ZAVO-939311 format. One record per atom (N, C-alpha, C, O): residue in one letter; x, y, z. Coordinates in pm, whole numbers, plus 50000, padded with zeros to 5 digits. Atoms other than C-alpha are relative to their C-alpha. Layout:
<atoms>
AXYZ/...
</atoms>
This chain:
<atoms>
M498935000050098/M472634890951359/M501224993050060/M501584995650175/S498865007549949/S475654867751393/S501215009050014/S501285019849956/L498774992549978/L479064879551507/L500785001749870/L501405012149847/E499264999250125/E480564871751166/E499455011149911/E500235018549850/K500594989650083/K478094894550986/K500275013950060/K500495023549986/I499714987249935/I478644922151241/I501415004549964/I501635016249931/I498614996750034/I482404920651177/I500115004249854/I500815013849821/F499944996950143/F481874920650800/F499445013949971/F500085021949902/Y500604986950025/Y479514950750798/Y500815011250063/Y500885022250008/S499184989949935/S481754969551041/S501215003449914/S501545015149896/L498844997650086/L484784965050816/L499595007249872/L500315016049824/F500474993550123/F482744975150511/F499725014850023/F500145023349944/L500314986249970/L481435006850674/L501255008150031/L501375019749992/F498754993149968/F484865015550807/F500765003549872/F501285014649859/T499304997650126/T486385011950459/T499355011249921/T500045019849866/E500724989650073/E483705033350301/E500235013850060/E500375023649988/C499864987249931/C484115060650563/C501355006449970/C501425017949930/W498714993550020/W487855065750534/W500295002549853/W501025011849820/F499764997450141/F487825062550156/F499275012649955/F499835020849882/S500764988050034/S485085088850121/S500645012450058/S500695022949995/Y499364988649936/Y486865111250365/Y501285003949928/Y501585015849913/A498764997250073/A490135108050175/A499705007549871/A500425016849835/Q500374993250122/Q488395118349854/Q499575014450028/Q499895023549952/A500444986549964/A486805148250028/A501195008950032/A501205020749997/L498814992349968/L490185159350157/L500735004249874/L501205015549863/D499324996750125/D491695157649812/D499275011249927/D499915020349872/S500774989850069/S488865178549668/S500175013650066/S500365023749998/S499854987449927/S489115204949940/S501395005749981/S501555017949978/N498644995450019/N492865206749890/N500175006749865/N500875016849853/I499934994150133/I492465213549518/I499305013549998/I499805023149939/E500744987449997/E489855240449585/E500795010950070/E500775022550028/S499234990049927/S492105257749835/S501145005349917/S501525017049931/Q498934995450086/Q494895259249578/Q499475009249891/Q500125018949854/V500584991650105/V492595273649312/V499625013750054/V499745023649983/N500464987449940/N491295300449551/N501095007350074/N500815015250164/L498894993249936/L494765312049652/L499915015049976/L499785019549862/K500134985550010/K494595349149725/K501365006650003/K502315001550063/S498744992850005/S497305374349657/S500135009150120/S499165011650192/S499764990249894/S498905398349904/S499575013749950/S498995014849842/D500464986650035/D498305436249898/D500685005549876/D500065013149801/T499274993850109/T501005444249643/T500454990349892/T500914994549786/T499455009850094/T501885411649466/T499004989149974/T498364984350067/Q500845011150038/Q499885385549277/Q500874989549934/Q501714992649849/V499205010950053/V501355351449199/V499094990249928/V498074986049984/S500765009950077/S500025328248930/S500964989449950/S502084992449910/L499145010850044/L501385294348838/L499954998349848/L500824991749790/N500185002450143/N500175296148478/N500285012449914/N500655010949798/E499884988050080/E500415332548366/E501185008450048/E501425009250168/P498924991149960/P503415356348362/P499445012450066/P498385017450027/K500424988049929/K503145385848599/K501155009950005/K502315006149995/V499014989449988/V504965419048631/V499955005450140/V498905009750188/I499894994849863/I506155429248974/I500825012849995/I501965012549950/I499324987050003/I507105466249011/I500495003150140/I499725003650236/K499404996949871/K509495474649291/K501225008849976/K502135005049902/D498894990550012/D511865504649317/D500305003449855/D501465004249814/S499904995950141/S511195514248953/S500684989849912/S501124993249802/L499435010750081/L512555480848828/L498904990649959/L498044987050039/T501025008950051/T510455458448610/T500624986449971/T501624985449899/T499505013650019/T510975420848617/T498874991349948/T497774991350003/T501005009050057/T509115395748404/T500284985950048/T501404980950032/I499885013749953/I508525361648557/I499254991049904/I498024991449895/D500645008750099/D507895335848289/D499194989050066/D498094985650021/S500715010949933/S506905308448527/S500494999050142/S501655001850172/I499665001949860/I506835301548895/I499664985750036/I498494981950025/P500285013949968/P507175265249004/P499114998950121/P499245006850215/P500885001749885/P504505252949242/P500784996350124/P501784989150117/I499375002849872/I505455251449607/I499174989350068/I497974991150089/S500735010949938/S504505218949772/S500764995150121/S501994995950127/K499425005649879/K505125203550109/K500314985349976/K499414977649941/Q499595013650025/Q507085171350079/Q499954991950128/Q500424996350232/N500015008849885/N506455142650314/N501384993850018/N502114992049921/S498725006449974/S509455126850483/S500034986049941/S501114980949909/L500105013250058/L508225093450351/L499535001249855/L498435005949828/V500354999450141/V508265091049972/V499124987949968/V499554976549982/Y500935010950028/Y505225070749869/Y499225003049874/Y498635013749862/P499225012549998/P505215051949650/P501465002649968/P501785012949909/P498594998150032/P508975047249622/P500215001049849/P499504994549773/P499794998350146/P510345058049282/P500774988549938/P501044988849818/Y499265011350054/Y512205025149241/Y499634987550080/Y499034988550187/R500305012649931/R511884988349337/R500964998250117/R502174996950099/D499195001549879/D513094984849693/D499994985250042/D499124980950118/W499955014249971/W514094948249713/W500324997450147/W499874987450204/R499655001849859/R515534952650061/R498755001150088/R498564993150179/R501264998549926/R512194965050195/R499114987849980/R498544982650076/L500835011750030/L510364936650020/L500524987750074/L499734979550120/G499435011449927/G512774911750177/G499665000450148/G499324990250207/Y500354998549858/Y512174925450527/Y498524996850024/Y498204989050114/T501435001949978/T508384926250493/T499584985649972/T498694980350039/S500325014050030/S508274891450336/S500414991150116/S499704981750152/T499565007749883/T510274877750628/T499055001850116/T498744992250187/M500984997449894/M507864894350870/M498714992349974/M498084987250066/Y501245007150032/Y504954878750684/Y500144985150028/Y499214978850079/I499785014349975/I506464843950704/I499884996950148/I499264987150187/G500105002049855/G506854847351080/G498585001250050/G498154993450135/T501394998249960/T503304860151117/T499154988149956/T498224984150026/T500755011450051/T502014831350905/T500154987850090/T499194980450112/V499785011149907/V503584805951139/V499125001750124/V498554992050173/I500864997249885/I501744822751426/I498534997649964/I497774991950041/A501395001950045/A498504823051223/A499664985249988/A498554981150021/F500235014450011/F498894785851153/F499744994150139/F498884985450155/G500225004849864/G499164779851527/G498635003750053/G498004995950123/I501334995849957/I495984799951588/I498934991449935/I497984987250001/L500965008550069/L494104780251322/L500014985850055/L498984979050056/W499885013549945/W495394748051479/W499144998250126/W498574987650147/V500765001149875/V493704755451811/V498525003149980/V497725001250071/M501414997450026/M490434765951645/M499264986949978/M499884976949940/P500775012550017/P487624740151628/P500014995249855/P500075003349763/E499985005850134/E487584716551331/E498785004049918/E498845004049795/S501194995450072/S484084728551243/S500265013049926/S499565016149829/T499674987350064/T485664761951149/T501044998149890/T500905003849781/T498895001650095/T488854750650971/T499874987849909/T500524987249805/N500145012750076/N487744716050842/N501324992349994/N501564985149897/W498755007349993/W491154702350943/W499794986850077/W499144986550181/D500065013049933/D491444665351033/D501264998750087/D502264992850046/K498834999749912/K493794669751327/K500414986050046/K501604983450067/K499685013549953/K493574633451437/K500894992649901/K501884986549940/Q499205006550102/Q494914620251109/Q501375006649987/Q502374999849963/M498744992850008/M497584647051103/M500954995750112/M502154994550090/K499175004149887/K498804636351447/K500474985549985/K501584982050026/E499685014250009/E498744599251365/E501064997149892/E501994989449915/K499135003250113/K500524599251027/K501085010449973/K501955008349889/G498944990050015/G502614630451055/G499625011249905/G498815009449815/M500324988150078/M502504665250904/M500514998749856/M499805002749763/L499445000950134/L504774657650606/L499194990549913/L498964993349795/W500835009550074/W502704627450501/W498695006749959/W498225005249846/K501254993150027/K499584648450525/K500175010349889/K499295011849804/W499754989950103/W501114675850311/W500084993549862/W499494998649767/K499875006950129/K502044651350033/K498654995249948/K498344996549830/E501325005050040/E498564635950030/E499095011449955/E498355009949857/N500854988750035/N496844669750019/N500405006349867/N499545010049788/V499534994350127/V499014682849735/V499594991149883/V499204996149778/K500405009350106/K498304651549530/K498505000649973/K498084999149858/A501475000350015/A494554653949590/A499435013049946/A498315013049894/G500564987050033/G494134690749514/G500255004549856/G500964997949781/P500904992049915/P492874714649419/P498554995549990/P498164989049893/V501415003749995/V489204710049515/V499195012250045/V499735022050095/W500884989749947/W486184731549591/W499794997250149/W499244986950186/D500095002449856/D486324735649967/D498645004150054/D497845010349984/K501264996749932/K483454739550212/K500265008550124/K499575007250225/D499664991449887/D485064765250439/D498895010250024/D498065012849938/N500944989449964/N483044791550619/N500135011749903/N501245014649858/W499974989250097/W482094820750393/W500895011650045/W501435018949962/V499124989449949/V484004844650619/V501444997449958/V502155006749918/L498645003550039/L487244826150547/L500205001749849/L501235006849805/N499854999750145/N486604823850172/N499855013949940/N500575017549847/W500344987450064/W485184858350101/W500445012550075/W500305023650023/I499484988449925/I486674880850370/I501474998150033/I502315006449998/T498635002149954/T489824865850517/T500974998549883/T502015005049881/H499085002450111/H491384853350192/H500165012249909/H501305015549875/P499784987850078/P490714884749981/P500785010750077/P501625017750019/Y499244990349920/Y491984906150268/Y501484996450002/Y502335005249986/C498605004450002/C495174885250287/C500635002549863/C501805006149854/G499494997050133/G495534888849911/G500335014749985/G501325018349921/G499714985650001/G495324926549956/G501275003350077/G502035012150037/I498784997949922/I498064924850221/I501224995749919/I502245002749918/Y498915004450089/Y500284904449984/Y500295011149897/Y501445014949877/Y499864990050106/Y499654930349713/Y500675012750052/Y501605017849990/M499454987749944/M500414960349935/M501444998350044/M502225007850041/T498625002549960/T503604944050060/T500955003149885/T502025008749907/A499174997150117/A505004946349707/A499775014049947/A500725020849907/R500324986750058/R503204978149595/R500685011250078/R501185020750018/T499364989849918/T504554998449885/T501514999549988/T502205008950025/S498565001250022/S508034985749798/S500415005249863/S501555003249821/G499684993750127/G507845003749463/G499744991749877/G500184995349768/F500265008650115/F506614975649238/F498705004349931/F497855010749991/T501144996050080/T504054980248962/T498774991750035/T498834982550117/V501255007349978/V500454968148955/V500164985349960/V499764976350034/V499845013750050/V501344937448748/V500964992250090/V500714980650123/E499025006749915/E504384929148961/E499434996950138/E499714986450195/S500625002249869/S502404933049282/S498964988949993/S498834981050086/F500955010950020/F499674910449144/F500744986649992/F500284976650048/A499215012350010/A502344884649056/A500514995750137/A500514983850170/Y499535003149864/Y503744886849409/Y498874994250084/Y499064984450157/S501165005049927/S500264882149556/S499644985949956/S499274977550039/T500305013450053/T499704852049329/T500994989650051/T500604978750092/I498975009349953/I503004835849424/I499834996950148/I499894985450189/M500125001949855/M502494841349796/M498754991950034/M498814982950118/S501255006949967/S498864829649800/S499974985749948/S499344977050008/T500025013450059/T499494799449576/T501084990950056/T500794980550115/L498895008649962/L502944785849652/L500275000350150/L500534989950212/F499664999049858/F503504798950002/F498884995150091/F499134988150189/W501095003449910/W500024794450149/W499254987449957/W499274977450029/E500865011250040/E497754770849950/E500794987049983/E500384976650036/Y499195012050021/Y500464746449840/Y501174999350098/Y502044990650085/G498955000049900/G502704754650133/G499464997550140/G499224986150178/I500405001149861/I501564761650487/I498664992750016/I498564983450096/E501345005549980/E497874753050449/E499904985449955/E499054978050005/S500055013950046/S498584720250265/S500434990050106/S500224978050089/F499705008949888/F499924706050590/F498724995750072/F498704985950145/A501245002749928/A496324706550711/A498854996249909/A498014988249949/E501145002950087/E493964705550411/E500395000749854/E501465005749820/I499765000250144/I493724700950035/I499895014249945/I498995021649985/P500104986750060/P494404732549828/P498625002749942/P497984993849886/S501354996250039/S491224751449746/S499985007449867/S500795016449845/K500164993150127/K490134761849398/K499555014450020/K500055023649955/Q500484986449975/Q488244791849534/Q501135009250045/Q501285020549996/D498954991649943/D491224804349731/D501095003149899/D501685013949903/L498994997650102/L493604800549436/L499605011449907/L500465017949849/I500504989350088/I491404824949241/I499675012550080/I500105023550046/I500514988649924/I489794847149504/I501135007950065/I501135020250061/T498974993049924/T492904854949706/T500825009749916/T500905021449952/P499204990350077/P495134870049434/P499195009849916/P499575021449903/V500754991450092/V492454883849200/V499225010750076/V499475022750058/I500774990249922/I489974900249438/I500925007250098/I500775019150124/G499064993849906/G492794906149685/G500805011249936/G501045021350002/S499244989450066/S494764926549430/S499135012249972/S499625023549979/V500924988750019/V491704947949352/V499865007750131/V499935019950133/I500084993649868/I491284954649723/I501325006950033/I501325018050086/G498704994349971/G495024960649753/G500265013149927/G500855022249984/E499834987450073/E495014987449482/E499175011150061/E499585022750063/G500784990149925/G492215004849669/G500735004450125/G500745016250159/F499194996749883/F494355002949981/F501155009449962/F501505018450038/F498854992150045/F497235017949781/F499645014849988/F500375023450037/Y500404986150018/Y495345049549685/Y499535006250132/Y499755018050158/A500424994949869/A493805052850031/A501225003450085/A501225013550155/K498794997349922/K497265050650188/K500685012849951/K501185020750032/K499424987750054/K498555077749953/K499305012350056/K499955022150093/S500774988649950/S495755100850066/S500255002350149/S500385013750193/I499784998749856/I496295093650436/I501395005650027/I501545014350113/L498644994849982/L500065099750411/L500085014549959/L500815022450019/K500004986250048/K499395131550218/K499465009650105/K499845021350109/H500614991849896/H497355144250512/H500564996750138/H499844996150237/D499275001649874/D499965137250779/D499514988150081/D499414988850204/K500435012449936/K498735102050855/K498765001950088/K498664996050195/K501214997349922/K495365114850974/K498754995849923/K498684997349801/V501335002850052/V491815102650917/V499015006550095/V499055004350216/L500944992149917/L488985125151040/L500765008150103/L500335009550218/K499134991749917/K491775147051183/K500554992650121/K500994998750219/S499515008249889/S492805118351408/S501214992049954/S501144984449858/K498795007650032/K496335104651400/K499804985250036/K500324976449968/F500245013849959/F495155073451584/F499254992449891/F499634981249856/L500755006650108/L492575065251315/L500844998549875/L500734988549804/G499155000750117/G495115072951046/G500994988650007/G501124980749913/I499005010649985/I497825049951180/I499324986350006/I499854976549953/T500735012749995/T495245022951257/T499594995649860/T499694983849826/S500395003250138/S493985024750897/S501214995249919/S501114985549844/L498785004150070/L497545022650764/L500414985950041/L500844978049957/F499625013349952/F498214992250981/F499084989349943/F499544978649905/L500955009950053/L495044974450865/L500214997749851/L500024986549803/M499835001350144/M495804981250499/M501384994849961/M501514987749861/D498625003550036/D499574975850501/D500814997750128/D501705005750159/P499435001649866/P500664961350837/P501524999250004/P502145005550089/F498575002549989/F504214950250762/F500845012249961/F501855014950025/N499294987750034/N505354981950587/N499785010850105/N500685018750132/T500264990349894/T503685002750858/T500894997250121/T501445006550181/I499115003649889/I505604983551126/I501445003449966/I502185008750049/L498634997350042/L508824986550927/L500315015050006/L501375019050054/D499814985549994/D508405024150889/D499995005050144/D500695014550179/G500044996249859/G507545026551258/G501324997750071/G501645004750167/F498685002649943/F510955011751340/F501095008649936/F502285006949964/G499054990550058/G512575039151131/G500774994849881/G501944998149863/Y499335005150119/Y513355020650809/Y500405011549909/Y499615020649885/K499494989750090/K515485042050580/K500524993649873/K501204983449875/D499405004450126/D516265037650213/D501485003749998/D501915012850069/R498614996250018/R519885037950113/R500065013749932/R499205017149851/V499894986550054/V521075072850025/V500184999349849/V501044992149799/K499924999550145/K520515080249658/K500445014149960/K499745023949988/T499504987050043/T522605108449509/T500125000249848/T500344989949784/Q499904998550145/Q522675122149157/Q500515013949969/Q500045023750026/M499484987150043/M524675149748990/M500074999949849/M500584990449788/N499944999050146/N524305161348632/N499935014549959/N499585023350038/V500094986650057/V524495191648408/V498685001049926/V498384992849839/A501334998850058/A521055204148311/A499605014749996/A500175022850069/P500494986250002/P519195236148220/P499395003850135/P498554996550189/V500534995449872/V518475255948536/V499165012649985/V498595017650082/G500794987950023/G516775285848376/G500035003849854/G500624996949771/V500074995050137/V516085305948061/V500335014849999/V499815022350081/N499684986050017/N517615338947951/N498775007549952/N498165003749852/Q501254993050029/Q514755364047945/Q500025007249866/Q498965009849809/F499914992350124/F516045382247635/F500244991149878/F499564992449776/S499695008750114/S517565355447411/S499234986950001/S499234979549903/K500745012549983/K515395327147541/K500904987649993/K500414976449975/A499085011350001/A518515305547548/A500054993750139/A499945000850239/P499955006549869/P518785279647825/P501285003550076/P502345005150016/I498854997649912/I521085286648119/I500344986750065/I499524980750135/W499605013149953/W523075255648208/W500685001150136/W501345011050167/G499375000349868/G524205246048555/G500094985850051/G499644976449984/V499845013149939/V525025217148784/V498824997350092/V498505005450179/S501135004049916/S522055199148940/S500424988350088/S500914978150039/F499645010649905/F522655178349252/F498794996850087/F498105005850135/S501125004249914/S520075158149444/S500464988350085/S501254980050043/A499715011149907/A520295134949743/A498724996250069/A498005004950119/R501215004949932/R517495113549884/R500404990150108/R501144980650082/F499665008449886/F517745097450226/F498824991450039/F498914983650134/
</atoms>
């Protein structure tokens, strides 16, 4: 078996393992909530009113809000974080320049780049000629067309999705980055834009990216762990969403969001009239 196939099957099995495990964790978490047991003298239900008797006083509880543990990182963000998207996009541009350098030193049999002509006539001339000639059906290695490009499309997608953008907006971001930035931008300095890549990268990449999105939610929900391992959890997060993971690792913080308003804070047990109060919230 070739090295390329080994890498492909390894990535596939790895993806299946952590996704299945994430689903199992979610199921077990739901079951544990359903099987919540009461103490010796008090029973608490989230759906039914209960009567608690203590010191000959009777109190009726109409509803008890669920108690949940909140992660320090709100995911996905409840609003579009343009500042985060700007940081991660800048990081991607820098990484792309490095990737272009790596592809440059790779053999021409792998990249199909005519380096001799590029050196003789200049990079800008080559870019203009390639843009005019494209797009075409390329003859790149199947690993580049069906693994590398869809994966990069998923990274584009996650860069926007983790910044609080919708599915459609994240797909649009992936399309813009893969088309204008890469195919008709960086890569056109070396080769003619590819028809396959213009379709495969944003379309299949966005499908993969949405899978990454739900997997990341599950991993964050379980304290960034996969198979009870923090190392596997953080590694998975990095593979699915590298730039946001790096940004969060450096302690990125959203701007403080505060809100104050007058709203119902309870209900009078006898008249059923709402009790009004001041509600204040701050998110850091």
